[in-house]
C-alpha positions in Angstrom: -44.7 -22.7 47.4 -44.8 -19.2 48.9 -47.0 -16.1 47.0 -46.7 -12.9 47.7 -49.5 -11.3 49.6 -50.3 -7.4 49.2 -53.5 -6.5 51.4 -55.4 -2.4 51.3 -52.0 -1.5 50.8 -51.1 2.6 51.4 -48.3 4.7 51.0 -48.4 8.4 51.5 -45.9 10.8 51.2 -47.2 14.1 52.3 -50.3 14.8 50.6 -49.4 12.4 47.6 -50.7 8.9 47.7 -48.5 6.7 45.5 -50.1 3.8 46.3 -54.0 3.6 47.2 -55.5 0.6 48.8 -53.8 -2.4 46.9 -55.3 -5.7 46.9 -54.0 -8.3 44.9 -52.0 -11.8 45.0 -48.7 -13.4 42.6 -49.1 -16.7 42.8 -46.4 -19.5 42.3 -45.7 -20.9 39.2 -46.1 -18.3 36.9 -44.7 -15.7 35.3 -46.4 -12.1 36.6 -45.9 -9.0 34.7 -46.1 -5.6 36.6 -47.0 -2.8 34.7 -48.1 0.9 34.6 -46.8 4.5 33.7 -44.4 6.4 34.9 -45.6 7.2 38.9 -47.9 4.5 38.5 -46.7 3.1 42.4 -45.1 0.0 40.8 -41.7 0.5 42.6 -43.3 2.1 45.5 -45.2 -1.3 45.7 -42.0 -3.6 45.6 -40.2 -1.5 48.1 -43.1 -2.0 50.9 -42.9 -5.9 49.6 -39.6 -5.8 50.4 -39.5 -3.7 53.8 -37.2 -0.8 52.1 -40.4 1.4 53.0 -43.4 1.5 55.6 -46.8 1.2 54.3 -49.1 3.9 56.0 -51.6 0.9 56.5 -52.1 -2.2 54.8 -49.8 -5.1 54.6 -47.2 -6.6 51.9 -46.0 -10.4 52.8 -44.1 -13.2 51.4 -45.7 -16.3 52.3 -47.5 -14.7 55.0 -44.8 -13.2 56.7 -43.5 -9.6 56.5 -40.4 -9.1 54.9 -38.2 -7.8 57.9 -39.7 -11.3 59.8 -37.6 -13.2 57.9 -35.0 -15.2 59.0 -32.8 -15.3 55.9 -34.6 -13.4 53.5 -32.2 -14.0 50.5 -33.0 -17.6 51.0 -36.6 -16.8 50.4 -36.9 -13.8 48.4 -34.5 -12.3 45.3 -35.1 -9.0 44.3 -33.2 -6.7 41.6 -34.8 -2.7 42.3 -31.3 -0.7 41.5 -28.7 -2.1 39.1 -26.6 0.1 41.2 -26.6 -1.5 44.3 -23.1 -3.3 44.0 -20.2 -0.9 45.7 -18.1 -0.3 42.2 -15.1 -0.5 44.1 -15.9 -4.0 44.7 -15.9 -7.2 42.1 -18.6 -8.3 41.3 -16.9 -12.1 43.2 -16.7 -10.4 45.9 -20.2 -8.5 45.9 -21.8 -11.8 45.8 -19.3 -13.4 48.1 -20.2 -10.7 50.8 -24.2 -11.6 50.6 -23.8 -15.1 50.6 -21.3 -15.3 53.9 -24.0 -12.8 55.9 -27.0 -15.1 54.4 -25.1 -18.1 55.3 -25.6 -19.3 51.3 -22.8 -21.6 50.4 -19.9 -19.7 48.6 -20.2 -22.2 45.6 -23.5 -20.8 44.7 -21.0 -17.6 43.8 -19.7 -19.7 41.1 -22.8 -21.0 40.1 -25.1 -17.6 39.3 -21.7 -16.2 38.1 -21.7 -18.9 35.2 -25.8 -18.7 35.1 -25.6 -14.8 34.8 -22.7 -15.0 31.9 -20.2 -12.8 34.2 -17.7 -15.7 35.4 -15.7 -14.5 32.6 -15.3 -10.8 34.5 -15.8 -11.9 37.8 -12.6 -10.0 39.3 -13.1 -6.9 37.2 -14.5 -3.9 39.7 -18.0 -3.5 39.5 -17.5 0.3 38.2 -15.7 -0.7 35.1 -19.4 -2.7 34.3 -21.6 -1.7 31.6 -25.3 -1.2 32.4 -26.1 -4.6 31.1 -23.6 -6.5 33.3 -24.8 -5.1 36.1 -27.9 -6.2 35.7 -26.4 -9.0 35.2 -24.9 -8.8 38.4 -28.1 -7.8 40.2 -29.9 -10.8 38.8 -27.1 -13.2 40.2 -27.2 -11.3 43.4 -31.1 -12.0 43.3 -30.5 -15.6 42.2 -27.6 -16.5 45.1 -30.0 -17.9 47.7 -31.8 -20.3 45.5 -35.2 -18.4 46.7 -38.9 -18.8 45.9 -39.6 -15.8 45.1 -37.7 -13.5 42.7 -38.9 -9.7 41.8 -37.5 -8.5 39.4 -37.4 -4.8 38.4 -37.1 -3.3 34.7 -34.3 -6.8 33.8 -34.1 -5.9 30.8 -33.0 -2.5 31.0 -29.4 -2.5 29.0 -29.1 -5.8 28.5 -28.0 -6.4 24.3 -30.3 -8.8 22.2 -28.5 -12.1 23.8 -29.1 -10.9 26.8 -32.8 -9.8 26.1 -33.1 -14.0 24.8 -31.4 -15.1 28.0 -33.8 -13.1 31.0 -36.7 -14.7 29.0 -35.5 -18.0 29.3 -34.8 -17.4 32.5 -38.1 -16.0 33.8 -39.5 -19.1 32.4 -37.7 -21.9 34.0 -38.0 -19.9 37.5 -41.7 -20.2 36.6 -41.6 -23.8 35.6 -39.6 -24.7 38.6 -42.8 -23.3 41.0 -41.4 -20.4 42.3 -43.0 -16.8 42.4 -42.2 -14.1 39.9 -43.0 -11.1 39.9 -41.3 -8.4 36.8 -42.0 -4.7 36.5 -41.4 -3.7 33.1 -42.2 -0.7 30.9 -41.5 -3.0 27.7 -45.0 -4.2 26.6 -43.8 -6.5 23.2 -41.1 -8.3 25.8 -43.2 -8.5 29.0 -46.1 -10.8 26.3 -42.8 -12.7 25.2 -42.5 -14.1 29.3 -45.4 -13.1 31.0 -48.8 -15.4 32.0 -50.6 -12.8 34.3 -50.5 -8.9 34.6 -50.9 -6.8 37.5 -51.6 -3.4 35.7 -51.6 -0.1 38.3 -52.2 3.6 37.8 -51.7 6.6 40.4 -51.5 4.0 42.7 -54.8 1.9 42.3 -55.3 -1.2 41.1 -56.6 -1.3 37.1 -56.1 -5.3 36.5 -55.1 -8.4 37.9 -55.7 -11.0 35.3 -54.0 -13.5 32.5 -52.3 -12.0 30.1 -54.5 -13.7 26.9 -57.6 -12.5 28.9 -56.5 -9.1 29.5 -55.7 -8.5 25.8 -59.0 -10.3 24.4 -60.9 -8.4 26.8 -60.0 -4.9 25.1 -58.9 -5.1 21.8 -61.3 -6.4 19.0 -60.8 -9.3 17.2 -60.0 -8.9 13.5 -59.1 -10.8 10.8 -56.1 -10.3 7.9 -57.6 -11.6 4.5 -55.3 -11.2 1.1 -56.6 -11.7 -1.9 -56.6 -11.6 -5.5 -59.7 -10.4 -6.2 -60.8 -7.3 -3.8 -63.9 -6.7 -5.9 -65.4 -10.4 -5.2 -64.0 -10.2 -1.4 -66.2 -7.1 -1.0 -68.7 -8.4 -1.9 -68.9 -11.2 -0.4 -68.6 -9.9 3.2 -70.9 -7.0 2.4 -73.2 -9.9 2.0 -73.1 -10.9 5.3 -72.6 -7.5 7.0 -68.7 -7.1 6.5 -66.4 -4.2 5.9 -63.0 -4.9 4.9 -60.7 -2.1 5.2 -57.6 -2.2 2.3 -54.3 -1.0 3.6 -50.9 -0.3 1.5 -49.8 -3.4 1.6 -52.2 -5.4 -0.6 -54.0 -7.3 2.6 -57.4 -6.2 4.4 -58.5 -6.4 7.1 -61.8 -7.2 8.6 -62.8 -5.4 12.0 -65.0 -7.4 14.9 -64.8 -10.8 12.9 -63.1 -14.0 13.8 -61.5 -16.0 11.2 -63.4 -19.2 11.2 -66.1 -16.7 10.0 -64.9 -14.9 7.2 -63.2 -18.4 5.7 -66.9 -20.2 5.7 -67.8 -16.7 3.9 -65.1 -16.4 1.1 -65.0 -20.0 0.5 -68.7 -20.2 -0.4 -68.2 -17.3 -2.4 -65.4 -18.9 -4.2 -63.2 -15.9 -3.2 -60.0 -16.8 -4.2 -57.5 -16.8 -1.0 -53.6 -15.6 -0.7 -53.8 -15.2 3.1 -56.4 -15.6 6.0 -55.3 -15.4 9.6 -56.0 -13.7 12.6 -55.0 -10.2 13.5 -54.5 -10.7 16.9 -54.4 -7.5 19.4 -51.1 -7.2 21.1 -50.6 -5.8 25.0 -49.1 -3.1 23.9 -52.9 -1.8 22.6 -54.6 -3.4 25.2 -52.5 -1.7 27.9 -52.7 2.2 26.5 -56.4 1.4 26.0 -56.5 0.8 29.7 -54.5 3.5 30.8 -55.0 6.0 28.6 -56.6 8.0 31.5 -54.4 6.8 33.7 -50.9 8.1 32.5 -49.8 11.0 35.1 -47.0 12.2 32.7 -47.4 13.1 28.9 -46.2 14.4 26.2 -48.2 16.6 23.9 -48.4 15.7 20.2 -46.3 18.5 18.2 -48.7 20.0 15.4 -46.9 19.7 11.8 
């Protein structure tokens, strides 16, 4: 299958370097989340891959070829960068039919992708009457039209209702399970955590991380254990004997920092402490992301004083 390969990619706009010597590969068979603060260079990088901008230096290729060199690009790469790309006066069906005809895609695919993305019932309405979520679905339909091996989506959940968000998760997982290369840019950490297998993280145009998602989280958020007991005094004493300190929370549970659930389980069991709950309190993608990008954010709001 086809990969996206970025090698020593740099893009400068005057004196501003939007992308700074980036090198990474997006592999098939998994969903790669493309993360970074505003101004990190994600959209610029995707535009460079798609040939919409020229790099200052370096290369961005799909299956070893520049996008401009692909004979039938829609059959190889499907992309959604802008939900407003379709002309507002066209119907969704006609928009997709033009794309299909220009890329020698069978006309039957138009109906198939409209069904798949849930817009078949509004296919004859003009795009300017669509909500943002409907335009997103139309953009995704266009990306899938050529049944491509590579799919690139920029903020695909934007404007979708809860049903739509659940649908896009399943779609992304299915595309990856079929062996396709899937790159998804998003600012929604919890949403990215629900579908991504791998992460590429940028900051100020530079590569900050290129790693499996679970490894990314575990490397930046220390493990901790959540405990609930009917005898807090016994719990604290047992943990203290083994060098652990428990912190109580308002809802009555206790947290043991820098600990693993197996170790804490053995300690409290050996001491006869009654346990109502014992679980790993896993770190989140949001925690790990904020830890990594804290110094890379270009636009920040200052906290308000009380």
